[in-house]
C-alpha positions as CSV (number, residue, x, y, z in Angstrom):
1,M,110.2,121.8,78.8
2,H,107.5,124.4,79.3
3,I,107.8,125.5,75.7
4,I,107.1,122.0,74.5
5,S,104.2,121.7,77.0
6,E,102.7,125.0,75.8
7,Q,102.9,124.1,72.2
8,N,102.0,120.4,72.5
9,D,100.1,120.5,69.1
10,L,103.5,120.9,67.4
11,F,104.9,117.7,69.1
12,P,102.4,114.9,68.5
13,G,103.2,111.8,70.6
14,V,105.4,113.7,73.0
15,N,104.3,113.5,76.7
16,I,106.1,115.3,79.5
17,T,106.0,113.8,82.9
18,E,107.3,115.7,85.9
19,I,108.6,113.8,89.0
20,P,108.9,115.9,92.1
21,V,112.3,115.5,93.8
22,R,113.5,116.9,97.1
23,A,117.2,117.9,97.1
24,Y,119.0,117.7,100.5
25,T,122.0,120.0,100.3
26,K,123.9,118.3,103.1
27,G,124.2,114.8,101.6
28,N,123.5,112.0,104.0
29,L,123.5,114.3,107.1
30,A,120.5,113.3,109.3
31,S,119.1,111.0,106.5
32,H,117.9,108.6,109.2
33,I,115.8,111.4,110.7
34,L,114.6,112.9,107.4
35,G,113.7,109.5,105.9
36,Y,112.9,108.9,102.3
37,T,110.1,108.7,99.7
38,S,109.3,106.0,97.2
39,K,106.4,105.1,94.8
40,I,103.2,104.7,96.8
41,S,102.3,101.0,97.5
42,E,98.9,99.5,96.7
43,D,98.0,99.4,100.4
44,E,99.0,103.0,100.9
45,Y,97.1,104.0,97.8
46,K,94.0,102.2,99.1
47,N,94.2,104.2,102.4
48,E,95.1,107.5,100.7
49,K,93.2,107.6,97.4
50,E,90.4,109.7,98.9
51,N,93.0,112.2,99.9
52,G,94.0,112.8,96.3
53,Y,96.8,110.3,95.8
54,T,97.3,108.3,92.6
55,L,99.2,105.2,91.9
56,T,102.0,107.3,90.3
57,D,102.6,109.4,93.4
58,Y,105.6,109.2,95.7
59,Y,104.9,108.7,99.4
60,G,106.9,109.2,102.6
61,K,108.2,105.9,103.8
62,S,110.1,106.8,106.9
63,G,111.2,109.6,109.2
64,I,110.0,113.1,108.8
65,E,109.0,112.3,105.2
66,R,106.5,109.8,106.6
67,I,105.3,111.8,109.6
68,A,104.8,115.0,107.6
69,E,103.6,113.4,104.3
70,K,100.3,115.3,104.2
71,Y,102.2,118.7,104.6
72,L,105.1,117.9,102.2
73,K,103.0,116.4,99.4
74,G,101.6,119.7,98.2
75,T,98.7,120.0,95.7
76,D,98.4,118.5,92.3
77,R,97.7,121.1,89.6
78,S,96.8,120.9,86.0
79,K,96.3,123.5,83.3
80,T,93.0,123.5,81.4
81,D,92.3,125.4,78.2
């Protein structure tokens, strides 16, 4: 994937989209506490767009994912030439 990204001039029309995923190694254990994420809703986006969110972001919907969203989100980065 990174090879294609780094040599994107060799692959016209190819776009790579990364979707962050958290992997919970214990299956459903404590899932009611951990919560879940889903695409950000329009209302959530309106409230969070000034905090760097976009309409393609995922957002904590319940549990710890919701409570700790601002810490778990991380920082968007992009490479500029």
